[in-house]
C-alpha positions as CSV (number, residue, x, y, z in Angstrom):
1,M,216.2,118.2,263.9
2,R,215.9,121.4,265.9
3,E,213.8,121.3,269.1
4,G,210.5,123.1,268.6
5,L,210.2,122.6,264.9
6,I,207.6,119.8,265.1
7,P,205.2,121.7,267.3
8,A,205.5,124.8,265.1
9,V,204.8,122.9,261.9
10,L,202.0,120.9,263.5
11,G,200.5,124.1,264.8
12,T,200.6,125.6,261.4
13,V,198.8,122.7,259.9
14,V,196.1,122.7,262.7
15,S,195.7,126.5,262.4
16,A,195.2,126.2,258.7
17,S,192.5,123.5,259.1
18,G,190.8,125.6,261.8
19,A,190.8,128.7,259.5
20,A,189.4,126.6,256.7
21,L,186.5,125.5,258.9
22,L,185.6,129.0,260.0
23,G,183.1,129.4,257.2
24,S,181.2,126.2,258.1
25,K,178.4,125.7,260.6
26,Y,180.9,124.5,263.2
27,K,182.2,128.0,263.9
28,L,182.8,127.4,267.7
29,A,184.8,124.2,267.1
30,A,186.8,126.0,264.3
31,T,187.7,128.8,266.6
32,G,188.9,126.2,269.3
33,I,191.0,124.4,266.7
34,L,192.4,127.6,265.4
35,G,193.4,128.7,268.9
36,F,194.9,125.3,269.7
37,G,197.0,125.5,266.6
38,L,198.2,129.1,267.2
39,A,199.2,128.2,270.7
40,H,201.4,125.4,269.3
41,V,202.9,127.8,266.8
42,V,203.8,130.2,269.6
43,L,205.2,127.5,271.9
44,G,207.2,125.9,269.1
45,T,208.6,129.3,268.1
46,I,209.6,129.9,271.7
47,D,211.5,126.6,271.8
48,L,213.2,127.4,268.5
49,I,214.4,130.8,269.7
50,E,215.3,129.5,273.2
51,H,217.5,126.6,271.9
52,R,219.6,128.3,269.3
């Protein structure tokens, strides 16, 4: 399995759950979860590109 794929996929799942929570009363927590997921997507993508 390619290095960086797991963080990218995990980040996508976490970002989707954070985006789904944006409409709830926990808007601040949802924003944090969304940012955490997006950071993992970016770092996983960097690993995928770096280790071709």
